[in-house]
N, C-alpha and C positions, 0 to 999 in steps of 0.2 A: 441754169446759169443766169445771173443778173446781167443787165446791159452794161457796157463799158462806157464810161464818160469820155467825151471828146475834150481835149484841152482847147478851151475857147481862144486862148492867146495864139496858139499855133494855127487854129482854124482861120483866123483873121489874116495870117501872114503867108499861108501857102495855098496854092490852087493845084488841082490835078489836071494834067494834060490829057488829050485823047488816048494816048498810049499808056497812061497810068503813071507817068513820071511826075514828080513834084516840082512845081515852079516856085521860085522865090525872088524877092527883090534884093538888090545888092545894098550893102551897108556903106557908110561914109559919104552920104549925100545930103545930110541934114544941116550942118553948120560948118563954119570955118572953110567956106568955099572960095574965098579970095586967093588963098595961096595954092589952090589946086588948079591945074591947067585945064583948059577948055576940053582937051582930048580926054583927060581923066574923067571929068564930069559927064561928058558925052557917053563914055563907056559904062558909067555907073547907071545910066538910064535904062539900059536893056535888062530884061529879066534873065535869070540864070536857072539852071536845073540843079536840084539838090544832089550833092555828091553821093555816090553809091555807098560809101562807108557810113553815111548817116540815114539811109533810107529805112533800114530795119527799125531804128528808134522812132523815126517819124511816123511810120505805119502804126506803131504801138500807141503813139500819142493821138493819132487821127484814125481811129478804127473804121469809121464809116465813109472815108473819102475814097 
């Protein structure tokens, strides 16, 4: 069997935790920040775990993570 290529775009956006879960950054923190509250912006700073419904797809895209 040939090697499977890793999606480089996904590899730059996701990290694997010690327990094997995928960590991601939250969206909506790039621009138009003046109308967003301080609380909203603060909550967007924290990283999030990829939802269980998407994990199977992500593991396919990132075979060696």
